[in-house]
C-alpha positions in Angstrom: -159.1 30.5 -41.4 -159.3 31.8 -44.9 -159.1 35.5 -43.9 -160.5 37.7 -41.1 -164.1 37.3 -42.3 -164.2 33.7 -43.6 -163.6 30.5 -41.6 -163.6 26.8 -42.4 -164.7 24.9 -39.3 -164.3 21.1 -38.8 -167.4 20.0 -36.8 -166.5 16.3 -37.2 -164.5 14.0 -39.5 -167.3 14.3 -42.1 -168.8 17.8 -41.5 -167.0 21.0 -42.5 -168.6 24.4 -42.6 -167.8 27.7 -44.3 -168.7 30.5 -41.9 -168.9 34.1 -43.1 -168.8 36.9 -40.4 -170.7 40.1 -40.7 -167.5 42.1 -40.5 -163.8 41.6 -40.4 -162.6 40.3 -37.1 -159.2 42.1 -36.8 -156.9 40.0 -34.7 -158.7 36.7 -35.4 -155.8 35.5 -37.6 -153.4 35.6 -34.6 -155.9 34.3 -32.0 -155.1 31.1 -30.3 -158.7 30.2 -29.6 -162.2 30.9 -30.9 -165.6 30.0 -29.6 -169.2 30.1 -30.8 -172.0 31.6 -28.7 -175.7 32.4 -29.3 -176.8 28.9 -30.5 -179.5 27.3 -28.4 -178.3 23.8 -29.2 -174.5 24.4 -29.1 -174.1 23.1 -32.7 -172.3 25.1 -35.3 -175.0 24.7 -37.9 -177.9 25.3 -35.5 -178.3 29.0 -36.1 -176.6 32.3 -36.5 -174.8 33.4 -33.4 -171.5 35.0 -32.7 -167.8 34.2 -32.8 -165.7 35.2 -29.8 -162.0 35.1 -29.6 -159.2 36.2 -27.2 -159.0 39.8 -28.4 -161.2 41.7 -25.9 -161.0 44.9 -27.9 -162.8 43.4 -30.9 -165.7 41.9 -28.9 -168.0 39.3 -30.4 -168.5 39.2 -34.1 -171.9 38.2 -35.5 -172.1 35.3 -38.0 -173.6 36.3 -41.4 -174.0 32.8 -42.8 -173.0 29.2 -42.3 -172.9 26.7 -45.2 -172.0 23.0 -44.9 -169.3 22.1 -47.4 -169.5 19.0 -49.7 -166.6 16.5 -49.5 -165.3 17.9 -52.8 -165.1 21.4 -51.5 
């Protein structure tokens, strides 16, 4: 987690993604678990869905963009 709007996700040993949320997800930094919903294939890079986490007050947060990182990044 870079901040409450930017995440780095390890999808595998070779694939990492920078995920930008449409709005700040207050409480995400202290969350113990997150999940991704809205993708028809279940893959992180398959489409823009939502991020859910264990703060029920915040609700799901839509994903604005997903970008695969290069090994150098």
